[in-house]
Steps between C-alpha positions, in 0.01 A plus 500: 500500500614668819151645537378142480720414797374774728145591396349245740671644810199688648278187501716187483533475880121482544477264203755267663322510834165420337661175379652417842852621425715635784759780491785267403296364208421860403873585477572176312221573253642844419848352454395221260453748215857630520654160576342347192601791281857483627527125428381527139688815396784299342280245312286784365811687385637189329166445325506853361853441370390209280140598417319823402426744780131504405470131578651536847302812588171350379549174690593671826208742467264202454642323807469823699139534388420149629679573828310824558169327432581219743591755768162666455316166500675367814221638720239301308722192506524535878866402545788732589745296293327613183632845590852356492436328164374828357798699624749240377353518150490881503863502613590274209314732264674806641842347437493653153611827661855364481475538120443876521870577530591274208226643281603857582863423417392388152273795427676800657815676386806425711537856628140496627505154656612595852238776520214277383602212727518735799143613431384139459656392829340797676160414353539146635495637853228752418279213382537338841406833659196588290338155491314511833358845429327377185260284702363798694220553249340156540498458876119518522428277199324171581353298214401131499387283210490133586849394605649827368566750780636844414590696811793690647681175581461326164507811280883529478513155340215556254605853404860393433368202300319744270815713467704188427254413223553838338876456532473158335304647209752783474796260488331293228395795281712811551825383657808580289789254504859625530686551170507169304876507456544469878299180506688364196831587659412317821397190303821515292717531809319215670527278189869570465558424867323167460699419187833594653747224424841663463731586784469869410121491543525321832761746623279792391206357692717462809615862463137620486417316823814638661408853392155459656656391829740793496212736420306371801803563720560847351139613531403350834831524688746741343235736365292501819186349349452290815394810693230603255341153479516484881321834509223384267457195727478728804253738336265224385536309828396799711228616260334158484540443875326833567221414254457162672466630856308820424154354440490259799636764738265772384198271515580373851613823663312773310196298396570601141354305210540483125413865424741637761765244402471592133525868591817426696657320204386777263672757722815283503488484120481880480795538737692242296432684175618831647808326640591343166470832318712659773757222468520547123553875545773448762673238285497732197580836661704409810627142518370148545707470818291767667175332398616167647623666821168682538308177444686304766473791744123507457467123543710497817297793636177310431618194691609726785152653522337157493725353766459799736127566463353175364697239690235406755174312470315811382575657166457880511354611169706816452851354539409194293370706208788749524756219508332331203511820294867562582594138427317499165660830404845367589484173310348670193731802489812283476363254242564705180863566596557141611361367172707746297822414685455127442434554130812716474712239678389235253566734207839627617626153596397347168233269640200358312190701591275194461704285739531765769141609452407143593720514810334829598155345454593201715607721792192719458274194515696358792426817696133481408497137617689541827316814613150346523632178658683688778203734549258205519716337767505828695120525480473151646722608791270797559214260565700358793517841669835618367524876454493666161875550530554143375389603150749782472784312668469213251518744207778728628798262446459494121499881485784529752728270297430702187574832672824369654619408150445853370847638591664217301323601181510881534824539302371272224186711464708818496724358227198399292358851536830640373500262203140595421584871518804452274296307244232768507766768448650305209159459341437873545830586333435259215156650454647853493771388258245343267288812521800720413591267214147517369504880527833514313365266234189713462716813473712340226190390312354849529822653370519258207137565419567876491801444272297287262221757503749779427653302213158434353416871514828593326436245227148632454627859474766398250243328288 
C-alpha cells in the first residue's frame, strides 16, 4: 500500500501539468491519498472489530482497484479532478494497513510481537522508498487502444489496479482469519457491554474507559511515546516533501525526464535499503539511541548542504544529489530503532497495541499529507523567482523541533535499553536453567534405564 502511494512520483508531475494542474495542485494531489487514509483509519478499524477481516480487506482492495483505474483513466477523461477522485479512492483502499498491527497481534506469540511490528513499521517506510523505482521499466511504453492510453503517466494507475485485483482474489481465497475464539470473545464482550444493567457492570465499563485514558497518558507522556510518534511524523514529512520537489526541480534545472527521475528514485531506494539494514544492525548490536542520533545528524547535514550550495536560483547537481543521499540515509537509518522504541513503550506501559498502532498510523499519514502540501506551496513560490532556499527553510522547522526534543527523551531511551537488556539476560538464564534441567532429567532417565537393564540381565542369568 505504501508502494501505491509513491510509485507515481517520477511521472505524476508531468501528468498533472498535462491536465492543466499547477504546482500547488500537484502537492494537494499527493496529499489527498494520505489525508483520506488518515480520516478512515478509525472506521476501518471499527469495522474489523465487528466483522471478519476478510470482508474488510476485500472491500478496501476493491475500492483501491477502482481508484487506481480512475487515476489511469484521468488522462482520457481530460479533467485533473479525476486524478483527485482516483487518489481519494486509493487512499480509502489503503486504509486497511491499520489492520496489520491488529492482525499480527492475534497471530504472533507475545514474545515475538515487538520484533515483528518493528519489521512491519520499517517496511512501511521502505514501501514509500521503493515505489518510484518500480516505474523505471515502463518509461518508454506508449500504447493506445481507443480511449485506453497506457504510457508512463497512466501506467502507475493501471499497474496498481492489476496488483489490487490479485490482492482482492488473494483475500477472498487464501486469506486466513485470526483464531475463531478471538472473534467470539470480542462478540461476547460487546454483547455483555450492551446488556449491562447492574451497577457493577456499569462501574466495570467506567473502569475500562479510565484504564484506557491512563494508558494513553502513560504511553504518550510518562513513557515518552510522544517523541517517537513525532519522529515518525518528521521522517514521513521530509521524505514525502523531498519526493514532491525532486521531479519538478530535476526537470526544470537538469532537463531530466522520466528515465533519469526513475533512476534517481531507484538510487534513493537502494540507499534507503542499506540505511535500514544498517539501522537494524546498530539497534541490535549497539543501541537504538545511537541509530537515532546518527539519523538526525545525517538529516541536519543534508539540510546544511542544501542551504549552502543549493539556496540560489540554480541547483547544482552534485550538492543536491549528495544531500538527497545523506537525507535518505538519515531518515531510514533511524526508523527501525524508532519503531522498536515505540513498540516497547506501549508494551512496558501496558497499552493496547491496536490503539497505539492506530495513533502511530495517524501521525505517519499526517506527515505524508503535510509534506507534499508544504512542498507544493514552496514550488509555487519558486515560480515567482524565490531561491531554492525556500524549499529547505519551510522543511527545516519540523526537523529542528524534533532534534531539540531529543535531550528530553535520551534518559527514557537509555532506561528502555536497560530493561530490554535485563529481560534478555533473564530469558538467557531461564533458557540455560531449562537446558540444565533437561540434561539432568535425561541423565536420571539414562541411569534408571541402565538399572532396569541390569536387573533384567540378573533375572535372565538367574533363570
